[in-house]
C-alpha positions, 0 to 999 in steps of 0.5 A, a space after each residue: 685766272 685773274 679776277 678783276 672787280 670794278 667799284 662803282 658809285 652812282 654809275 661812276 667807276 672809282 677803283 678796282 681789285 685784281 686777284 689771282 694768277 692768270 696762268 696763261 704762261 710761266 712767270 716772265 712769259 705770261 702776256 696776260 699778266 704783263 698786260 694787266 700789270 702795265 695797264 694797272 701801273 698806267 692808271 696809278 701813274 697817270 692819276 698821281 702824276 698827270 692829274 695830281 690826285 691821290 691813289 690809294 692802292 695796295 699791291 701784294 706781289 706774292 698773292 697778286 692781290 691788287 686794290 686801287 681806289 681813287 676817290 677823286 673820280 667821285 663828285 663828292 671828293 673832287 670839286 674840279 669836274 674836269 679832273 673828276 670826269 678825266 679820272 672816272 673816264 680813265 677807269 671806265 676805259 680800263 674796264 672796257 679794255 679789259 672786257 675786250 681782253 676777255 674775248 680772247 683770254 676768257 679762260 684766264 681773265 674775268 671782269 665784273 663790276 659792283 655798285 656801292 650804295 
């Protein structure tokens, strides 16, 4: 099972961590893993290229441990409100997309959120 934990601060999504193998199918045929990989890279590339903002991320392909933090989603790190809202909205959209996926793939995917203090 792949577990995805979203990071929030004051109700604003600013990152996530993905751990574990979904084990839906063999490597190369796992549609759950493929979907997660594609969506994760979409988030990273969109923020880095389209929004010209920094993304701190690590990807360990052996353990499938991926951590993505985008501090510019938080108002204390991004002065441009439009950019900050766009990035936070993109992460929130990812959260809700994954929640939809769990309806069909609940044996292979777990999603939660934690609030920083």
